[in-house]
C-alpha positions, 0 to 999 in steps of 0.5 A, spaced: 582 184 834 580 180 841 585 175 843 580 170 842 579 172 835 587 172 834 587 165 837 582 162 832 586 166 827 592 162 828 587 155 826 584 159 820 590 161 817 593 154 818 587 150 816 586 154 810 594 153 808 593 146 809 586 145 805 586 150 800 588 148 793 591 153 788 587 153 781 589 155 775 586 155 767 579 158 768 577 165 770 574 162 776 580 159 778 584 166 777 578 170 781 579 164 787 586 165 787 586 173 788 580 171 793 585 167 797 591 172 797 586 177 800 584 172 805 591 170 807 593 178 807 587 179 813 583 183 808 577 180 810 572 185 807 575 185 800 575 177 800 567 178 802 566 183 797 570 179 791 567 172 793 560 174 793 561 177 786 564 171 784 558 167 787 553 172 783 556 169 776 558 162 778 553 156 776 552 151 782 555 146 778 562 150 778 568 145 780 571 148 787 565 152 789 565 149 796 572 152 796 569 159 795 564 158 800 569 155 805 573 162 804 567 166 805 565 162 811 572 164 814 572 171 812 565 172 815 567 169 821 573 173 822 569 179 820 565 178 826 559 177 822 557 170 825 550 169 823 552 170 816 558 165 817 554 160 820 549 160 814 555 159 809 558 153 813 550 150 813 550 151 805 557 147 805 554 141 809 547 141 806 549 142 798 556 139 798 556 133 802 562 130 799 566 136 800 573 135 803 571 142 807 566 138 811 569 137 817 572 144 817 565 147 815 562 143 822 568 146 826 567 153 823 559 152 824 561 151 832 565 157 832 560 161 830 556 159 835 562 159 840 563 167 838 556 169 839 556 166 846 551 160 845 556 155 848 550 149 848 549 150 841 557 150 840 558 144 844 553 140 840 556 142 834 563 140 836 560 133 839 557 132 833 563 133 829 567 128 833 561 123 833 561 123 825 568 124 824 572 121 830 578 121 826 578 128 823 584 132 823 581 138 827 580 133 833 585 136 837 582 143 836 575 140 837 577 138 844 580 145 846 574 148 844 570 143 848 574 145 854 573 152 853 565 151 852 565 147 859 570 153 862 565 158 860 559 155 863 563 154 870 564 146 869 571 146 870 571 138 871 569 137 864 574 143 862 580 139 865 577 132 862 577 135 855 584 138 856 587 131 858 584 128 852 587 134 848 594 132 851 594 125 850 591 126 843 596 131 841 601 133 846 605 138 841 598 141 839 599 149 838 593 150 843 596 147 849 602 151 848 599 158 847 594 158 853 598 156 859 593 157 864 588 152 861 594 147 860 592 144 867 590 137 869 585 137 874 579 142 876 582 145 882 588 148 878 583 151 873 582 159 874 579 165 870 583 171 869 582 177 865 586 179 859 587 186 857 593 186 852 597 182 847 603 185 845 609 183 840 614 188 844 616 186 851 616 193 853 609 195 851 607 189 856 611 191 862 609 198 861 601 196 861 603 191 867 606 196 871 601 201 870 596 196 873 600 194 879 600 201 881 593 201 881 593 195 885 590 190 880 594 184 881 597 184 874 602 179 871 605 178 864 606 171 860 610 170 854 607 166 849 611 163 843 607 162 836 611 159 830 618 162 832 615 169 834 614 171 841 608 175 844 607 178 851 600 177 854 598 182 860 593 179 865 589 181 871 587 176 877 587 168 878 579 167 880 576 161 882 569 163 880 567 166 873 562 171 876 569 174 880 572 175 873 566 178 870 566 183 875 573 185 874 572 185 867 566 190 867 571 194 872 577 194 867 572 195 861 569 201 864 576 204 865 578 203 858 581 197 857 580 192 852 578 185 856 577 178 855 576 173 860 580 166 860 579 160 859 
């Protein structure tokens, strides 16, 4: 899984734990409970298979159906099937207008565009979410995602502005802690870097960093703490222009390294 998807996995896991209620008493509820277990275990293909089976025998007026759609939307997103995930989130927004998952579905729809590289469409969805639900609980993540959209399109000033809003709105937000290179407050401090590894063991990260420096790459390591667990990222370069990062990413990718540009 790419680092970008791992970041989104943190949000999806927390979102699911906070929003999904555990049902009981009907066969549908029992099936949904099994589907939730599969999702939280990271078995997205099983979640999709079982969820689609339930949909095929479930009536449109079944209580909690929007919950099932939401789990499926997240699972398709995690499985890299972004077009299908966007279809699922659209169903929630069109067919379940009073759903408690509406804001999360709008967020997921924006993320489906973001992960496909359509940053303009993603930004439009995030902005619409803020306009329609200014007090939404996912507002900190929306600000962070908007900063990423701006950075991806080279608008470093807007990226910095959204990060400032995020820091004012949610100073303890996980996204601020988990992405050190983008916690800056001015455009001239934002830079692009290429990540080539994310490890739970520091020795693995150090070995990769040393191999890269021996090849004259400006590699460095960053320590990250998420929910009490430490991770170690290996990154290369600190570039002011995105094109420089793209050129470096291409070179590293051709040498077999798994690459991801940040911010």
